[in-house]
C-alpha positions as CSV (number, residue, x, y, z in Angstrom):
1,E,10.2,-62.6,61.3
2,C,11.5,-66.1,61.7
3,S,15.0,-67.1,62.7
4,C,16.1,-70.6,62.0
5,R,18.2,-72.5,64.5
6,R,19.4,-76.0,63.7
7,L,19.5,-78.6,66.4
8,G,22.3,-81.0,65.6
9,G,24.8,-81.0,62.7
10,G,24.2,-79.8,59.2
11,V,25.9,-82.8,57.7
12,V,24.4,-86.3,58.3
13,Q,24.9,-89.7,56.7
14,A,22.1,-91.3,54.6
15,G,19.6,-93.0,56.9
16,G,20.3,-90.6,59.7
17,S,18.0,-88.0,61.4
18,L,18.1,-84.3,62.0
19,R,15.9,-81.8,63.7
20,L,15.5,-78.2,62.6
21,S,13.9,-75.5,64.7
22,C,12.7,-72.1,63.8
23,T,11.8,-69.5,66.4
24,T,9.6,-66.6,65.5
25,S,10.3,-63.0,66.7
26,G,6.6,-62.5,67.3
27,S,3.9,-64.8,68.6
28,I,3.5,-67.9,66.6
29,S,-0.3,-67.8,67.3
30,S,-0.5,-64.8,64.9
31,L,0.4,-67.1,62.0
32,T,-2.4,-68.8,60.1
33,N,-0.1,-71.4,58.5
34,M,3.6,-72.3,59.0
35,G,6.1,-74.9,58.0
36,W,9.2,-75.6,55.9
37,Y,10.3,-75.3,52.3
38,R,13.6,-76.4,50.8
39,Q,15.6,-75.4,47.8
40,V,18.5,-76.7,45.8
41,P,20.5,-74.4,43.5
42,G,18.8,-73.9,40.1
43,S,15.5,-75.2,41.4
44,Q,12.3,-73.7,42.8
45,R,11.5,-73.9,46.4
46,E,9.7,-77.1,47.3
47,L,7.2,-77.5,50.0
48,V,8.5,-79.9,52.7
49,G,5.6,-79.6,55.1
50,S,3.1,-77.2,56.6
51,I,0.8,-77.0,59.6
52,S,-2.1,-74.7,60.4
53,S,-2.5,-72.6,63.6
54,S,-5.4,-74.8,64.5
55,A,-3.0,-77.8,64.5
56,G,-4.9,-79.6,61.8
57,V,-3.5,-82.5,59.8
58,P,0.0,-81.4,58.5
59,V,0.5,-81.4,54.7
60,Y,3.7,-82.8,53.3
61,G,5.5,-82.9,50.0
62,D,5.3,-86.3,48.3
63,S,9.1,-86.8,48.5
64,V,9.1,-86.6,52.3
65,K,5.9,-88.2,53.3
66,G,6.4,-90.8,56.0
67,R,9.9,-89.6,56.8
68,F,9.5,-85.9,57.9
69,A,7.3,-84.4,60.5
70,V,6.3,-80.7,61.1
71,S,5.3,-79.6,64.6
72,K,5.0,-76.4,66.6
73,D,5.3,-75.3,70.2
74,N,3.1,-72.3,70.8
75,A,4.7,-71.7,74.3
76,K,8.1,-71.4,72.7
77,D,7.0,-69.7,69.5
78,T,8.9,-72.4,67.6
79,I,8.3,-74.5,64.6
80,Y,10.1,-77.9,64.2
81,L,11.0,-80.2,61.4
82,Q,12.0,-83.7,62.3
83,M,13.7,-85.4,59.4
84,N,14.2,-89.2,59.6
85,S,15.6,-91.7,57.1
86,L,17.4,-89.0,55.3
87,K,18.5,-89.4,51.7
88,P,21.2,-87.7,49.7
89,E,18.4,-86.1,47.6
90,D,17.2,-84.3,50.8
91,T,20.3,-82.1,50.6
92,A,19.1,-78.6,50.3
93,V,18.7,-75.3,52.1
94,Y,15.7,-75.5,54.3
95,Y,13.6,-72.4,55.1
96,C,11.0,-72.0,57.7
97,W,8.0,-69.9,56.8
98,G,4.9,-68.4,58.3
99,Y,1.8,-66.8,56.8
100,D,-0.4,-64.3,58.6
101,H,-3.7,-64.3,56.7
102,S,-5.0,-61.2,58.6
103,I,-2.4,-59.0,57.0
104,M,-1.7,-61.3,54.0
105,T,2.0,-61.4,54.8
106,T,4.5,-64.3,54.4
107,Y,7.6,-64.5,56.6
108,W,10.7,-66.5,55.7
109,G,13.6,-67.6,57.9
110,Q,17.2,-67.1,56.7
111,G,17.6,-70.8,55.7
112,T,19.9,-73.5,56.9
113,Q,22.0,-75.9,54.9
114,V,21.3,-79.7,55.3
115,T,23.7,-82.0,53.6
116,V,23.1,-85.8,53.4
117,S,26.1,-87.9,52.5
118,S,25.8,-91.2,50.8
C-alpha cells in the first residue's frame, strides 16, 4: 500500500512550487513501476509521471513535461513529485501509485488535493 504525505501546503499561487511524497508500507524495491496520477472531478485519471525500479528515464504527461519531476528514495521507501511553475490547470487530486509486475498488482495512495490559485 501507499500512503501519501504532502510536504508543504495544498494551496499555492500560480508559478509556485510544491513537493509531494508518498511512502510505501512495503519495500519500494518490490515495485516494477511507480509514480503519480492526477484527477479532476468528472475526468479520468491522468498520468503525471512514472519511473521504473531500475531508475530509467522517467515518463511524463505532456501537460507537465519540463515542470514536474518524479523521483524515488529506495532507502526511505518513498516516491516524490516535485512540481514547479504550477498553473491553475494543475489543480487536481494527486495519487501516487505503484505496480508490482511479479503479482500483477497495482497499489494506489489515498490522494492529496493540490489547488493552484491564479
